[in-house]
N, C-alpha and C positions, 0 to 999 in steps of 0.2 A: 526572429519576431517576439519580441518579452510578452509573457504571459501573466494575468494578472493573480496575486496573490489569493486570492477567493478561489480561483478554478486551478492552481497548483494545489491548493487544502482541498478541491472538492479529486482531485488526482489522487494525491495519497492516498485522501478516504474510501476510494472505489480498491485501490492495490490490496492496500490491508484488511477491506471487504474481501475481497480476491482471496487473498491467502488465508486469509482464517477461514474461509468456506471450503479450500482444497483438503486444507488439514483438517476439518471435521470431517470431511467427507471421506478422504482415510481413515479416520479413524473410529467410523461408522463402518468401515467396509463395504461404501457404496462403492467405491470406485478403488481398485487393488494400488496398495501403495509402490513404488519405487523408487531407485534415487534419483532420475532424472524428476518424476515427479512431489517429489518433497523437497530436492531443491529451487524450485519451481517455487513451490509454497512459499517456501522460505525465502526469499530472492524478490516475492513480490512484495511479502509484508514486511522484509528490511527497507525497498525503496520505497513502498507507500510511505514509512515513517520515516523517511529523511525528504520524503516532500512535501509533506505536511508540515512537519518542524519548517523547512524553510519556505514553504508559505505564508507560514504562521509566523515566524521572524519576520519574513518581509512584509507582512500587513501590520504587525507593529511598530514596525518603524515606519512606515508609511502615515501610519497616523501619530506618529510626533509632532 
């Protein structure tokens, strides 16, 4: 099932936002920082960046 580039960019944005908010909550000590939670935050940010960049590149290629 192919996904549109705009939807990929939206998924990437929400993953980046989730990773940032999770890390921010750990810094503010709203939630306890643990290895698994820190790894989840990093992984969500990295996956969001990769998916968003792929979506942006696909969008640029389709408009060419």
